[in-house]
N, C-alpha and C positions, 0 to 999 in steps of 0.2 A: 859852478858843474851841472846843475840844473839845466842851463844854458845851452850849453855843449851838448847835452843828453837831447833836448829838443830838436837842436840843430839835426843831429842825426836819424831822429826819427822823422823829422819832416822831409827832410835826405830820402831816406828810404821810401816813402810814402810817393814822394815826388815820380822817385825811379820805376816805381810800380804801374803807377796811374800812367805817366805821359809814354806814349804810345813810341816814340822816337827813341826814348830812354830805354824800353825794355827789351831785353833779350832776344835774338831771331831766335826762331824756332827750328831751323835747319842749322844753324852754329852758335851754339850757347857762349863763345866766348865772343861774340861780336854783337853790338846794338842793333838795332832797326837801322839808326841813321847811319852806322859805318857802313851795313849792307846798303844802304840805297847808294852813300857816296860812291861808293866803290862800281855801282852800275852804272851811274853818270854822274861825273863831279860837278856837271851844273843845273843839276836837278834841283828845283826847288818845290817843296811842300807848301799848298797856298790852302786844302782845305781836307778833311777827312769826311768819309762816310761810313756810317754803320750800318751794316746789311744782318739781318736775323733771320733765320731760315724757321720755319713754323709748321709742322706737320698739321693738317686739319681732317 
C-alpha cells in the first residue's frame, strides 16, 4: 500500500515539475505537449530556456 502511495505522489510531482506535462494556461484540459503536437506534429523539443523579468 505504501508503494502505491509513493508512486502516486511521485507521479503528481513529475506532472507539476515537467513542463510538457503541465496544463496549458489557455486550455486547462490539454497539456503543453498536446498543444505543441497540434501546432506541428513534427515538432521536436531540444531545449528549454528560462527567462526572468526583473525590475531594477
